N, C-alpha and C positions, 0 to 999 in steps of 0.2 A: 890636735890632728887634722889637720885638714884633707877634704874629700873632694870629689869630682864623681857626680854620680850620674851616671848616662840613662835614657829613660825611653825604650820603646815605645813609642808614642800612638800607632794603630791601631789598638784598640786600648777601650777604657781598664782594663785589667792589670796594667802594668804601668798607668797614676795613680789605682789605688791604694797598691801597693807601696809605691815611692810616697804620698801620705802618709803611711802607716809610720816609714820610717822615718820624716822627716821630720812628726812630730816627737821620734823618740831623740833623733838628734839633736831639734833644739831643747828641749827638755835636760839634756845631759852637756850643752853648752861644743857640744862638736860645729866643726863650721863646716858645710856642704857647701858647693854649688851646681845646679842642676844644669843637664841638658838633656832637653828633650830632640825626638827626633818620628820621621813617618810622616809626620800630618803640619797642617798649612798653621802657620803659629794662631788665623785667626778663626781654627774650630775648636780651638781650647776654651776648658770655663772653670770657671773654679780652680785657679791657682794661685790664688793668694798662700799657702802652705809654703813654695818655693820661692819666694823673695826674687830676685832677678836675675830669673832663668833664659838660659840659652834656647834656641830653635834653628835647628839645620835639616835641612830635607833627607837625610839619610835614606834608608834601603823601607821601603813597604812592598806589602801587597794586597794585590786588585783582586777582593771580593764581589761575584756577581749570583742575584736568584740562588744563592747559598752553596756556591764552590768556585774556587781558588780559580781564579784566571790570566794562565801561565801566558798567552800571551803579551794579555795588555799590564801583570808585571814589566816585564819586560821592558816595556816598550815606554813606559810611565818612568823609573827608576833611570838614575846617569850616576856611571860609574865612575866618570871622570868629575861630579862635582863631590862625589863621596869619598875618593884619592885625595882630592885638593880637599879637602874640612879634616882629613886626618892629618894630612901630614902639617897642617895650617895649625891645629890643635895643641895650646902649650901648657904639658901636661909639669911645671919645674914648679909652678907652687903646690901640686899637689901633693900628701906621700900615698894616700893610694888613691885605687881606683874600680867606683862600682859601677858595674852595668847591668840593668835590664836587657836583656836582648835587645840592645844599640850598640850597632855596627860601629861607630866614629868613635865613639871612648874605647871599646874594647878592643878598636884594633889600632888606636892610637897607641895603648898603655902598652900593645905587645910589642911595638915598632921602635921605642924609646925608653922598652926595657921596664917598663914601670908596674910594679904589681896592682895586680884588675884580679876583684871577685866579681862572679858573675852571681846575683843573685835572683832566682825567678823559676819557674816551673819547668820553661822550654830546658834545665839543668839538674830535672831531673832522668833526662833521657839520657844522659852520658853512664846512669845506672843501671842494672837489668828490674826495670821497672813494665806493667802491661801496655802493650803497641800494636797494634793495629794500625793497616797501612802503611808501615814502615818499608822503604826502598830505597833504592843510594840514594836516590835525589834525596830525600826530606834525611836522612841521616848525614848527606852532605852538607844539608843548609842546617840541621842542629849542630854540627861540628865544626864549620866554620862562620854563619853569620852574625856571631859575635864572641869569639874562642874569651876563654878566660883563661887565669892560674890556678884559681878553686872555683870550685861549685862548692852552692850552695843551692841545691835545685830542694824544690819545696814539691807536695804534693797530699794528697788526703789519708794518702797510708805509708810507711816508711815500703813496705814490700820486699823486708829482707837488707834493707839499705842503708848508709848513712848518708839520710837525707831529713828531712825536717818537714813538718807540720806548715801545711797556708799560715802565710800572715791573712788573715780576715776578721780580721777589724769589723764590729759592728756595735749599734749603739743603741742602750738603754730608749726603751719607747714602756710610755704610760699610758698610753692609747690600748685603744681592745685589739684582736686580730676578727678583721671579718674573714668566716668559714665561705664565704663564697667570692670573696677576692681573690683575683691569680695576678699573678706582675708578667707582663712579656714583653720580654726584651732579646727583637730576636735583630741585629742589627744587622747583620748581611745576607737578609730575607727580602724580595718582594712584599710591597705591601699589600696589596689588592690576596695575594696567597695564605698572610697572617687573617688576614679579618675572613676570609673562607672558612678555613681551618676554626676560627672560634663562635664561629654566629651562630649554629642549631643550638648555642648552650646558653639559650635565656636564664638559667636561672642563677648565670655566677653574674660577677661583675669581673670583666678583663682589663685594667689597664697598662694602656698599651706605648712606652716607651721609644720616642722614634727623635726620627729630623724634621719637625713640625712646625712653623714660624708661631704657633697660635696654640691652645688651651681647647681639643673640640670631643664633639659624645653625638655616638649614635644610637639610641636604647640603651644596652648593655653594657659596652665597649666605650671609655677612655684616653684619645687620645694623647698628649704629654710632651711637649719639650723636655728636651735633655737639663737636666737640675741635680744636681747635685743631693741639693739638700730635700724633695721633693720626691726624687726616687726614692733616699734612704727611709724617709716615714714608709713608702707605698711595700718598699721590702718589706717593714718592722709588723706593717697591718699584714699584710696580705698572707692567707693561708698555702698558698705553690707559689712556682717559681718556674712560669717556660722562659728559656732562650738556647741560645748557641755553649756550643759545647767548651765554651772558654774556661779554663780555672777559677778564676777570683769573683765570682758573680756567682757559681757554683756552691765554691767556699762561703761565703757570706748566710749563702742561704741553709747550703747543713750545715755549718755555725746556731744559726736560728730556726733551726726546727723545720727549717718549710719543705713543703714536697716538691721533688727538683723532678718534672721534665725539658729534654735535655736532644737537640738537632743539632749532629755535627756538620761542620763544613764541608764535605765532599773535594777531596787531593788535598785535604790536610792534616798530614800525619799525626800533628797532637791535639786537634778535636778530636781528634776519630781510638784512639787508646785515653781520651778521655773518657770518653763514653763507654769501652771496656770497663776499663776502672772502678765507676760509678756503676755496671752491671755486678761486675764481680764480687763489688762491699755490699749489693743490695744497696745503693745510698741516693737512688736513683732510676730514672728509668732514661729509656733515649727512644728515637725516630729517626731513619735514616731518611722519612721525607715529612715536608708538613703532611701531615695528617690526622682527620676528624676523630677516625673508631678509636684511632693511638693516646687522643687527648681524651676522647669519651670512659677508656679502658682503665690510664691514671687519674680522670676526678672520679670514676667508682670505688676502686679496689685497691687504690697506691699507698702507702701507709707512709706519711712522712720518719726521716728516721734524724736522732739530732746527737751529733758531734762538737764536742765542749774541747776546743784549742787554748794551747793556753796563749801568751802575750810573746807571739817569734818574734817581733820587728825590739821589740824592749830584747830581747834574749839577743839578735845578732846585732846588735849595738853596744850591748857588756862587752860579748863574742869580739869583737871587733877593736875593744881596748884591752882588753885585759887579758887575753888567750895567744895560744900557739895559733896562727893563723892560720896553717899548715892540714891542724886536728880537728874532723867536721864531725869524728865521730862521733866525741864526748857531751860536744854539743845535741850533737842526736838523740842520743839516749836522753837525754836529760831532758827535752822538751819529749819525746813523744810517752815520758816516763808519766807526761803530767796529760796525756791523754785522756780524754772517759767518754765513754758512750750507754749510756744503758739497755739499748737496743744490740748492741757487738758485741758480742766476746772478740772480735779478731782484732778489733783494737786494740786488746789486753796480752797481746802475742807481744813479746820483748822480740828483739828486732834480728836477733840471732838464729830463730824459729819460725820466720814466715819466709815462705820463695815462694816464687810470682807462677803461679798456675802457666 
């Protein structure tokens, strides 16, 4: 079996999922070529697991000061380049195409009649899952941005639907947890606004990751350049995480039992819906704006919840090799039966008993 795997690279969450799947593909000797789009090639880091990967312009969303900038998004994308890349992509060497919301591979597969499997959080929105900020435009984006024949949607709970648990790969940690340490990753927010929000809390250590050229510190705040190894170390040893409402980092925090505070991007249905799901499941707090008062309430009163998810990446790779690809229900049932949480009975409810409120 030979696979072409397209990954949307606007955010790091898609790449994190791809790393987990790449590890399983390598273990089982499956040949995979990787195509990333939505980010300039010089903006990637720690890409060794993907071998000789390709980078295309693709489509990307432009965010500023915590919200989606639609006019700038339209100006900075090139539909002509996208069309030419789709037309030029040769799929003849591949048995199937995987896409994690990556449009070039998805549309090339559709036009050239190659089976395409969509794996990622966005494909959960093809089902009846919690939504907020939903409208005609957001539904059109979800349906047509990177279409697939078969959907492996991922979410924190099944909500009575044949979707899968998160690919939440976490790493062993032999270092003690610092109860006063908070990891901050708010890549779509203004730097000064982040600092102003956390400055009042002198008894906590805040570790902020962002596009900094080098390590810096100011009193109880550390500023660190993007580094996967360093980030994983700080995630493992912190007590809580403050981040935007993307899916992958929140999934890792939940898997590790970290208290979670998210600020969704305005105008971004996926993140607004993620915030609603976290509230419904009581596994995270949310804030509509960067707010010191909310941070104080979260630090003082919110208790971390932990959910143990199985090795979803390994199960997907096994399923690709040995199953009827059209049947996702059995895979979903098997994986959710392995999910445990000491805090929430809701995760023990079977798929056919749960309905979205």
